[in-house]
N, C-alpha and C positions, 0 to 999 in steps of 0.2 A: 800383558803383551802390548807391544807397540806396533803400529802400522803407519807407514808413510804413504802419502798420496801425492800425486802430481798436482800442481796448482790448478790445472784445468779439469780435474776430476769432478764429476757430478754424480750424486747419488740420490736415490729416493729412499725415504725411511719407510720400510715395510712393516715394522712392528717395534714396539717398545714394551719391555716387560721388566718388572721389578723382581729381583731374586731375593726371596725372604731368607734363604739359608745363608747365602753370601751377600750381605746387604750391599747390593749394587744394582744399577740400572743396566740392562742389556738393550742395546739399540741395534736393530737389524737393518742392514742397508743393501740396496741392489744398485748396481751401476746402471747408468742410463746415458743416452746420447742426446737427451732433450736440450741440454745446455748448448751443445754444439749446434743443434738445429736453430735454436733461438739466436745464437751469435751469428750464424750464417745468414739468417733472415735479416738481421740488423745490418750486417755488412752490405747485403744486396740492396736494401732500401737506401742506405747512405750513398752507394755508388750511383743509383738512379737519381737521387736527389742532388748529388754533386754536379750533375749535368745541367741542372736548372737553377741552383742556388750557389752563390759564392762560397767557397770552402772555408773562408775566414768566418762567415756567419754560422756555418755548420759546427765549426770548432767552438765558437762562443756558446752555441746552444748546448753542446756536449758538456762544457764546463758548468753551465747552469743546471743541467740534468744531474750532474754529479754533486750539486750543492755548493759548488765553488763560485759563489756569486761575486765575491770580491775580485777573484782572478778574471772572471768574465767581464766585469765592469772595467778593470784595468786594461784588458786586452782590447775591448771595443773602443775605449778612450784612445788608446795608442793608434788604433786603425784610423781614427778621425784626423790624425796628424799626417797621414800618408797621402800625398797628392795623387790624384787620378785613380783612386780606388773605387 
């Protein structure tokens, strides 16, 4: 059986059992909105922070948090060439 999920779907694993008769793993999932709550809390914190810190630096930090160090370096380097920033 195939099941398609939306990209934003979040599940908790409630149980994992091995079926000895039909050699396969059964993974039991339950939908949750915890992912939505975490994302909303992150968005709220960024909105508050953007009032205090330049959005360019917030973006650079996001790149770093994503592990995109080279992109963050290039982005910040380009910012240094912009006058009056």
